[in-house]
DOPA-393355 format. One record per residue (C-alpha): x, y, z; residue in one letter. Coordinates in steps of 0.2 Angstrom, whole numbers, padded with zeros to 4 digits, always signed. Layout:
N
XYZA...
//
This chain:
813
+0206+0526+0408M+0194+0541+0409A+0181+0533+0422E+0194+0526+0431L+0206+0541+0436I+0186+0551+0438S+0185+0535+0452K+0204+0538+0460F+0202+0558+0461E+0184+0551+0469A+0194+0544+0481L+0202+0559+0485G+0222+0558+0473L+0226+0573+0464S+0222+0572+0445A+0242+0569+0442D+0241+0553+0453K+0226+0549+0450A+0234+0547+0431K+0248+0538+0436E+0237+0526+0447A+0226+0521+0431A+0239+0518+0421A+0249+0507+0434N+0244+0489+0427K+0246+0483+0444K+0238+0495+0456L+0223+0500+0445A+0214+0484+0443P+0216+0480+0462T+0212+0500+0466L+0196+0499+0455D+0191+0483+0463S+0194+0489+0480L+0181+0505+0479I+0169+0495+0470T+0167+0483+0485S+0166+0498+0494T+0148+0501+0485G+0152+0520+0485Q+0159+0532+0476T+0164+0548+0486E+0175+0547+0501F+0182+0558+0515T+0201+0561+0512K+0208+0547+0527P+0197+0535+0519T+0202+0538+0504G+0222+0538+0509M+0218+0521+0519L+0211+0512+0503I+0224+0519+0492Y+0237+0511+0505T+0230+0495+0509L+0229+0496+0485A+0248+0499+0486T+0252+0484+0498T+0239+0472+0493A+0240+0455+0486T+0232+0441+0481K+0244+0429+0492D+0246+0441+0505K+0229+0451+0508T+0217+0437+0503P+0201+0447+0511H+0205+0464+0503A+0188+0468+0500D+0183+0465+0517Y+0195+0477+0525I+0192+0490+0512A+0173+0490+0519R+0180+0491+0535A+0189+0506+0531I+0172+0514+0524V+0162+0509+0540A+0176+0517+0550G+0180+0502+0560R+0198+0504+0552I+0203+0520+0555A+0222+0522+0553S+0237+0513+0545T+0241+0504+0562E+0222+0497+0562Q+0226+0494+0543L+0244+0484+0545G+0233+0474+0557A+0219+0469+0549A+0231+0465+0532T+0240+0453+0544K+0224+0445+0552F+0217+0442+0535C+0231+0432+0528A+0229+0418+0542K+0209+0421+0545N+0192+0423+0534D+0186+0439+0546P+0168+0434+0541S+0168+0421+0551A+0176+0428+0566A+0173+0445+0564E+0173+0446+0585T+0192+0439+0586A+0195+0452+0569F+0189+0468+0581D+0199+0463+0594E+0213+0461+0586T+0211+0477+0575C+0206+0485+0588G+0190+0492+0581V+0179+0504+0592G+0195+0506+0605V+0195+0526+0609V+0209+0531+0619V+0205+0548+0628S+0217+0562+0629D+0219+0558+0650E+0224+0541+0647E+0237+0545+0634I+0243+0557+0648A+0243+0546+0661A+0251+0532+0651S+0265+0542+0648V+0267+0549+0662Q+0272+0532+0669G+0282+0526+0656A+0295+0542+0659I+0292+0539+0677D+0301+0524+0672G+0315+0532+0665F+0320+0550+0677K+0335+0544+0682D+0343+0540+0666S+0334+0557+0660L+0342+0565+0672T+0359+0560+0666K+0358+0561+0646E+0344+0573+0646R+0339+0573+0628Y+0352+0558+0624R+0342+0546+0633A+0324+0550+0624L+0327+0536+0611G+0324+0522+0623K+0311+0533+0632V+0301+0535+0618L+0304+0516+0612G+0295+0511+0630A+0278+0525+0625V+0278+0516+0609K+0278+0500+0616K+0263+0503+0629L+0247+0489+0626P+0237+0504+0630E+0242+0516+0619L+0244+0503+0604R+0226+0511+0596W+0229+0529+0602A+0231+0544+0590D+0250+0543+0587S+0250+0562+0585G+0241+0565+0601K+0254+0553+0609V+0268+0561+0603K+0263+0578+0607A+0259+0574+0625E+0278+0565+0626Y+0284+0580+0618D+0275+0592+0632A+0279+0579+0646Q+0299+0579+0641I+0300+0600+0639L+0293+0602+0655A+0303+0590+0664L+0320+0595+0655L+0316+0612+0648G+0322+0616+0630P+0339+0609+0623K+0355+0617+0630D+0375+0614+0627E+0372+0599+0636R+0362+0589+0624D+0373+0590+0605T+0371+0570+0606P+0386+0568+0593A+0399+0581+0601A+0396+0568+0618A+0399+0556+0608K+0411+0557+0602A+0421+0568+0616A+0418+0552+0626S+0426+0543+0611A+0441+0551+0610A+0443+0548+0630A+0443+0530+0630S+0451+0517+0621P+0442+0508+0609A+0434+0490+0616P+0445+0475+0609K+0439+0465+0594A+0426+0453+0598A+0436+0438+0599A+0434+0422+0589A+0422+0410+0596A+0436+0399+0595N+0452+0405+0603T+0461+0389+0600A+0461+0394+0579E+0465+0412+0580S+0482+0406+0590N+0485+0394+0577K+0480+0405+0561W+0483+0423+0562K+0478+0431+0545P+0487+0445+0538A+0489+0463+0547S+0476+0476+0545L+0489+0488+0545E+0497+0481+0527N+0480+0485+0520M+0482+0506+0522F+0502+0502+0523A+0500+0509+0501S+0491+0517+0489G+0479+0532+0490D+0471+0526+0507I+0487+0527+0515S+0489+0545+0510R+0472+0552+0517L+0471+0569+0527H+0472+0571+0545K+0458+0574+0555P+0455+0590+0553G+0462+0595+0538E+0446+0595+0529N+0442+0610+0522P+0422+0618+0529Q+0413+0632+0523I+0415+0641+0540K+0432+0641+0551P+0421+0639+0568E+0414+0620+0562L+0433+0614+0559T+0435+0620+0580K+0418+0612+0585E+0425+0595+0576H+0442+0597+0586L+0436+0599+0601A+0421+0587+0601A+0434+0570+0594T+0450+0578+0602K+0458+0575+0584G+0454+0556+0586S+0450+0547+0569V+0429+0541+0568I+0424+0530+0553T+0407+0521+0554R+0399+0505+0545F+0382+0510+0537P+0373+0494+0533P+0355+0496+0527E+0345+0484+0538P+0336+0474+0524N+0348+0460+0520G+0359+0448+0526F+0376+0457+0523L+0389+0447+0510H+0405+0444+0506I+0408+0463+0500G+0403+0470+0514H+0418+0460+0524A+0428+0469+0513K+0419+0485+0521A+0421+0479+0539I+0438+0477+0537N+0440+0494+0526V+0429+0502+0540N+0436+0496+0558F+0451+0492+0551G+0459+0509+0545Y+0452+0517+0565A+0461+0503+0573K+0476+0508+0562T+0476+0524+0566H+0469+0523+0584G+0453+0528+0582G+0433+0523+0584I+0423+0516+0571C+0404+0516+0574N+0392+0503+0566L+0375+0514+0561R+0360+0505+0553Y+0353+0516+0539D+0335+0512+0542D+0327+0524+0532T+0315+0513+0521N+0302+0505+0533P+0296+0496+0520E+0313+0485+0518A+0320+0483+0536E+0318+0468+0546E+0323+0465+0566Q+0332+0449+0555E+0343+0460+0548Y+0348+0471+0562V+0351+0456+0571D+0359+0449+0560S+0370+0463+0554I+0378+0467+0571L+0381+0446+0574E+0391+0446+0556A+0402+0462+0563V+0406+0453+0579R+0409+0437+0568W+0420+0444+0561L+0432+0450+0574G+0427+0468+0576F+0415+0476+0590E+0407+0493+0586P+0411+0508+0598H+0393+0513+0598N+0376+0507+0589I+0369+0520+0579F+0353+0522+0568Y+0348+0535+0555S+0331+0534+0563S+0339+0543+0579D+0340+0558+0570Y+0325+0560+0561F+0318+0574+0570H+0335+0583+0568Q+0335+0578+0549L+0317+0584+0548F+0321+0601+0555D+0338+0602+0541L+0325+0600+0528A+0317+0614+0535V+0329+0624+0537K+0336+0620+0517L+0318+0625+0512T+0321+0641+0520E+0336+0645+0511K+0327+0642+0495G+0337+0627+0492L+0323+0614+0493A+0305+0614+0486Y+0290+0602+0487V+0289+0595+0470C+0271+0586+0467H+0277+0577+0449C+0275+0560+0443T+0286+0547+0438G+0285+0551+0420D+0288+0571+0424E+0303+0568+0433L+0311+0556+0419K+0306+0569+0406A+0314+0583+0414Q+0331+0573+0417R+0331+0570+0397G+0320+0554+0398G+0326+0539+0388E+0333+0550+0374E+0343+0560+0385R+0338+0576+0378G+0338+0595+0385P+0334+0594+0403R+0323+0606+0411Y+0317+0612+0430A+0300+0607+0438C+0284+0618+0437K+0288+0619+0457H+0304+0624+0456R+0301+0643+0458D+0287+0641+0471R+0289+0653+0485P+0295+0646+0501V+0281+0648+0510S+0271+0639+0498E+0284+0625+0500S+0286+0627+0519L+0268+0623+0519A+0267+0610+0509E+0278+0600+0516F+0272+0601+0532Q+0256+0596+0525K+0268+0580+0519M+0273+0578+0538R+0254+0577+0543E+0249+0563+0531G+0238+0575+0519R+0245+0566+0505Y+0245+0549+0495A+0262+0539+0495S+0272+0546+0480S+0258+0561+0477E+0272+0575+0483A+0290+0575+0488I+0304+0586+0492L+0316+0589+0479R+0334+0599+0484M+0336+0612+0474K+0353+0609+0466M+0359+0609+0447D+0349+0601+0435I+0362+0606+0421H+0378+0599+0429S+0385+0586+0420D+0382+0574+0438N+0366+0567+0438T+0366+0567+0458M+0365+0585+0457M+0348+0584+0447W+0338+0593+0463D+0336+0574+0470T+0325+0570+0480V+0328+0573+0500A+0308+0566+0508Y+0296+0556+0500R+0279+0550+0506I+0278+0530+0516L+0263+0525+0525Y+0272+0509+0532A+0276+0504+0551S+0296+0508+0554H+0305+0496+0568H+0311+0507+0579R+0298+0525+0576T+0283+0515+0572G+0269+0525+0564T+0277+0541+0571E+0284+0547+0553W+0274+0546+0536C+0290+0553+0527I+0306+0547+0526Y+0322+0554+0521P+0332+0547+0508T+0347+0539+0509Y+0355+0554+0498D+0348+0567+0511F+0350+0557+0526T+0367+0549+0524H+0381+0566+0524C+0370+0576+0538L+0373+0558+0549C+0392+0558+0545D+0390+0577+0551S+0381+0572+0568F+0393+0558+0571E+0409+0569+0567N+0413+0555+0554I+0432+0560+0549T+0434+0549+0535H+0417+0542+0526S+0425+0527+0516M+0412+0521+0503C+0412+0509+0487T+0416+0516+0470S+0396+0517+0467E+0394+0532+0476F+0409+0542+0470N+0395+0554+0459M+0384+0555+0475S+0402+0566+0484R+0395+0582+0474E+0379+0581+0482S+0386+0576+0498Y+0396+0590+0500Y+0384+0601+0493W+0371+0599+0505L+0384+0598+0521C+0388+0615+0514D+0371+0621+0511A+0363+0618+0528V+0382+0623+0535E+0385+0608+0546V+0401+0602+0547Y+0407+0592+0533K+0416+0576+0533P+0426+0568+0519V+0422+0555+0506Q+0433+0542+0500W+0428+0527+0489E+0436+0512+0486Y+0434+0496+0475G+0419+0486+0477R+0423+0466+0479L+0413+0453+0468N+0420+0434+0467V+0416+0423+0455T+0402+0410+0450K+0388+0419+0461T+0376+0436+0463L+0377+0446+0478L+0359+0455+0473S+0348+0457+0485K+0334+0455+0475R+0343+0440+0465K+0345+0433+0480L+0329+0432+0487L+0322+0427+0468E+0334+0412+0471L+0326+0409+0486R+0307+0411+0480D+0310+0400+0468K+0318+0386+0476G+0335+0386+0467F+0341+0387+0486V+0334+0386+0504R+0337+0401+0511A+0348+0416+0512L+0361+0407+0522D+0359+0393+0511D+0379+0386+0509P+0381+0391+0491R+0378+0408+0493L+0392+0422+0499F+0380+0430+0512T+0391+0430+0527L+0378+0419+0537P+0380+0407+0524A+0397+0406+0524L+0396+0404+0539R+0383+0389+0540R+0396+0382+0528R+0410+0380+0540G+0419+0396+0534V+0430+0403+0546P+0428+0420+0548A+0447+0421+0550L+0447+0413+0531A+0437+0429+0527I+0447+0441+0534N+0465+0434+0526A+0458+0434+0510F+0451+0453+0510V+0464+0459+0517R+0477+0452+0504E+0468+0459+0489L+0471+0478+0498G+0462+0493+0497V+0461+0502+0477T+0449+0514+0468T+0447+0499+0456A+0433+0487+0457D+0439+0469+0457A+0431+0455+0451V+0440+0439+0462I+0440+0420+0455D+0432+0412+0469V+0448+0399+0470V+0459+0412+0479R+0445+0414+0493L+0443+0395+0494D+0466+0392+0493N+0464+0405+0509H+0449+0395+0516I+0461+0380+0514R+0477+0388+0522D+0467+0390+0537C+0458+0376+0539L+0474+0365+0537G+0481+0373+0553E+0465+0375+0564I+0456+0360+0557A+0458+0341+0564P+0459+0325+0556R+0449+0311+0556I+0445+0294+0546M+0429+0295+0538A+0420+0285+0522A+0405+0294+0513T+0401+0277+0506H+0407+0265+0515P+0411+0246+0510L+0411+0232+0522R+0428+0224+0525V+0427+0207+0537V+0448+0201+0542L+0446+0182+0540E+0461+0177+0550N+0455+0188+0563L+0443+0178+0578P+0426+0188+0581E+0431+0195+0597D+0446+0201+0592H+0448+0220+0599F+0461+0231+0602E+0465+0250+0605E+0475+0261+0592V+0481+0276+0598E+0477+0292+0583M+0483+0308+0581S+0472+0323+0579Y+0484+0330+0567K+0501+0324+0565P+0517+0333+0569N+0506+0348+0580D+0504+0339+0600E+0493+0353+0605S+0479+0345+0595F+0481+0329+0608G+0477+0312+0603T+0462+0300+0606Y+0459+0280+0602T+0448+0271+0591V+0445+0253+0593P+0452+0238+0579F+0441+0223+0576T+0438+0210+0565R+0425+0220+0555V+0429+0237+0546L+0425+0248+0533Y+0435+0255+0521I+0428+0270+0509D+0422+0261+0490S+0432+0272+0481S+0449+0262+0489D+0444+0246+0481F+0444+0241+0464R+0440+0226+0456E+0453+0228+0441V+0470+0232+0445D+0481+0245+0435S+0500+0248+0435A+0497+0265+0441D+0482+0261+0454Y+0491+0258+0473Y+0474+0256+0485R+0465+0240+0487L+0459+0226+0473A+0456+0207+0473P+0474+0199+0478N+0480+0215+0481K+0488+0223+0499S+0486+0241+0505V+0489+0248+0521G+0477+0254+0534L+0481+0273+0543Q+0489+0271+0561G+0494+0252+0559I+0509+0244+0555S+0501+0230+0544R+0493+0229+0528A+0479+0218+0522I+0476+0209+0506T+0460+0207+0498C+0456+0189+0496T+0438+0186+0489K+0424+0197+0486V+0406+0194+0493L+0391+0200+0480R+0373+0202+0484N+0358+0196+0475A+0360+0211+0462D+0377+0209+0457G+0384+0223+0468S+0397+0223+0481I+0392+0215+0499A+0409+0213+0505E+0427+0210+0505L+0435+0197+0513V+0453+0201+0515C+0468+0194+0526R+0478+0203+0541F+0494+0204+0537E+0509+0199+0550A+0522+0210+0554D+0538+0209+0543G+0526+0199+0531A+0526+0211+0515Q+0535+0227+0511A+0530+0242+0516K+0514+0247+0506P+0515+0262+0495K+0497+0267+0500T+0487+0268+0517F+0468+0271+0516V+0457+0277+0529Q+0447+0264+0540W+0434+0265+0557I+0432+0249+0566A+0413+0241+0567D+0411+0241+0586C+0397+0244+0593P+0401+0245+0611K+0409+0260+0611L+0400+0268+0595G+0409+0265+0582S+0405+0268+0567P+0399+0285+0569V+0384+0286+0558R+0382+0304+0548L+0363+0305+0544D+0369+0318+0529E+0385+0324+0521V+0380+0340+0510R+0392+0341+0496V+0393+0358+0489Y+0399+0367+0473N+0397+0385+0462P+0380+0388+0461L+0383+0396+0446F+0391+0387+0430K+0399+0402+0422H+0411+0414+0433D+0399+0430+0427N+0379+0423+0428P+0373+0440+0420K+0387+0441+0406D+0371+0438+0393S+0386+0433+0379S+0390+0419+0389E+0372+0415+0397V+0360+0420+0381P+0345+0413+0393G+0348+0423+0408G+0357+0422+0424W+0346+0409+0431L+0347+0398+0417S+0364+0397+0423D+0362+0388+0441V+0369+0371+0444N+0357+0357+0445Q+0373+0349+0454D+0375+0361+0465S+0371+0353+0480L+0373+0334+0483V+0367+0325+0498V+0375+0310+0501V+0368+0297+0513K+0375+0281+0524G+0393+0289+0526A+0402+0285+0541I+0415+0292+0553A+0427+0287+0568E+0425+0289+0585I+0434+0301+0587G+0425+0313+0579L+0415+0314+0596W+0429+0315+0605D+0433+0330+0598W+0416+0336+0599I+0418+0333+0618K+0432+0343+0619R+0426+0358+0610Y+0410+0359+0621A+0422+0358+0638A+0429+0375+0633T+0420+0391+0638E+0420+0397+0622A+0412+0379+0612G+0398+0377+0627R+0393+0393+0624K+0392+0393+0606E+0384+0375+0607L+0370+0381+0619E+0366+0393+0606Q+0365+0379+0591H+0380+0390+0583N+0390+0372+0577V+0398+0378+0563E+0414+0379+0572N+0415+0362+0576V+0425+0356+0559R+0437+0342+0553F+0449+0336+0539Q+0441+0320+0533F+0456+0312+0528K+0459+0313+0511R+0440+0320+0506I+0440+0335+0512G+0436+0350+0525Y+0419+0346+0533F+0409+0355+0548A+0392+0352+0559L+0375+0360+0549D+0364+0370+0560K+0352+0357+0557D+0360+0346+0565T+0351+0339+0581V+0364+0334+0598L+0348+0328+0608A+0356+0322+0623A+0356+0334+0637A+0375+0326+0642D+0385+0328+0628I+0395+0315+0635E+0384+0302+0628N+0377+0309+0614A+0384+0297+0602Q+0374+0286+0610F+0357+0296+0611G+0343+0302+0597S+0357+0313+0588T+0355+0319+0570K+0371+0323+0562L+0374+0336+0546I+0391+0338+0540M+0393+0352+0526N+0408+0351+0513R+0420+0368+0517I+0430+0367+0505V+0439+0349+0496T+0455+0347+0497L+0473+0348+0485K+0474+0330+0483E+0478+0317+0470D+0463+0320+0455P+0464+0301+0452K+0455+0298+0471K+0438+0297+0468G+0425+0312+0473S+0414+0314+0486V
//
């Protein structure tokens, strides 16, 4: 251990940090190996920090040539975190020792960007936004800076020099900030002056016309949420803050939905979306979408895009779209202010020391950090060192000086800033320190003049620290109000567990229809209307709720019962030959997509000598309580006035049933059948039957209501995975009404747009007496002209959305 500590100190780590790294069973061997591979024992601070960063991110799978990269760092070929990131990506797919030229080109080795080149490039980018800068001034800086960072000629430039040049040119162009440059006030005033945009329409507008969930107003008509304060009634540390707030908002309600872009939204977020957007809409206000993007190690653009898409899918449109990163400079300035007031300090304690200060595992007495009372000037200097990247990750943090003796754990000098050497999806490598959620959340709410900061109940203890920080830096203080979380049975919503399910092959992806992420529910074919109905029926209370998934299924059935067309299908088709009809018999039968609802329309199907029924509608051994087809027994055909009687069963060589021979009964020859079964004609010239490449039948992913309950699942939650949660049925067929409906859907403007974007989940059907199904995104509609697609190289994949309420004796899919 002592030898490792000495090695790590030579790298540039502090004594405490070196000790912590040596004790880390995963990090220590990796870091030791990288140091050894360089053949050196002494390092400059920048070189050492790059090697340390490489060690903290390298894995055998993702960084197979980490030793090569370490040697490149020591040789000066890799000199920045940007180059290090490029090197890591290159080595994940290539052997750098066999492609050194390509490595150097990809990683910018030897590229030097002069100060003059930086100035010229920045000037060119700013010139392209002069009109926007003249009108919006400092409010336009985000897009301008984004354009500067995307300049290919500046990719390998010193980011500090680029930012300094950018700031200098902006200051020369616009002058110092003044009252015109208060973004939150300007945006809030604009929001109050203009009506909120209409909620985004459902992709299939016919759906929302046929079935509507409970109104949003009902969610807020009773309980604590119906008695919340009016804008301006929340007390402030200074009276003038209330006046400024009301002047900016004109007394309007302003809420926000603030997800982290580090995963897909799930069913619990559907409640949060309805609460935040719904409360604002009910009170004539606005709701913004704000991405809480303060952790660059976990955030991805895929999640950013998915979140906005999910919000719109549920029928809501943000009034503004913000990012916490929009405020990084303001947040940094307030962190400096907090430190200047003696209410924040830089701490160099290890993780174990922090735990001990807070009582440790034994919950013993708490005590102050040894850095807590360091001089303000010293903390300011140390914080600046953090900003400049002069410390390794976890080597220094900025903590708020709160109340370590409070009963509230969120007041135990929580962390305001930490060091992360990772490229941010919007700000790139401009920052190496990032504010924590506890520091960012309340201040961004304040910047945006949020009147009601609504969050789930796990943040109850954060309310005190939320108010403390706003008052400490003397800014407008919104009201935080907590409501109960939503969970459903037979699933898990934890991002970490969802990733584990995917990575271990239990599900295919995070939008696997067995999951309860919003993309997964959408892919399964669940209508957004049904999800909204579900969360609105539950209402808004302060208690957490675990709701039986059956309640969600009931809302889905209710919705689909109104919006889904009915067609005949057979998941296990059985051939039937009508012996008393001629070989070329053909007639057309008119069918209704939904009996007793003319708005759905009708279609025609062929009726021929050869038909298919579902094998579950035939039994060789009859019984008194069985009413479908059996030898010498009759059954009706849906949409046909005459019955068929089974006269013979033909078998394959292995004894299985090959086909049924039946007699087509004359009108009035028999009493009206007690049961009518679905059927599909064999008529190739009209594309009948429609062959379904796969029918995917989804069942609950877990066997127990709560897979995390160790008393019911002693083997751990992964042992509770239902191995039959997905059953893939091959060889299923459907009638040609399926294609007729797809053509009608494609003929609508909304349907055409959805199909062009391959959003096929709105194409839903009730397979009569089987269940509700929707097209899966793996479907291939290959024909350029969908009119003829049924004869082209299509691939039809159907997902079962939910079962029917039906006769329990009916065979399963």
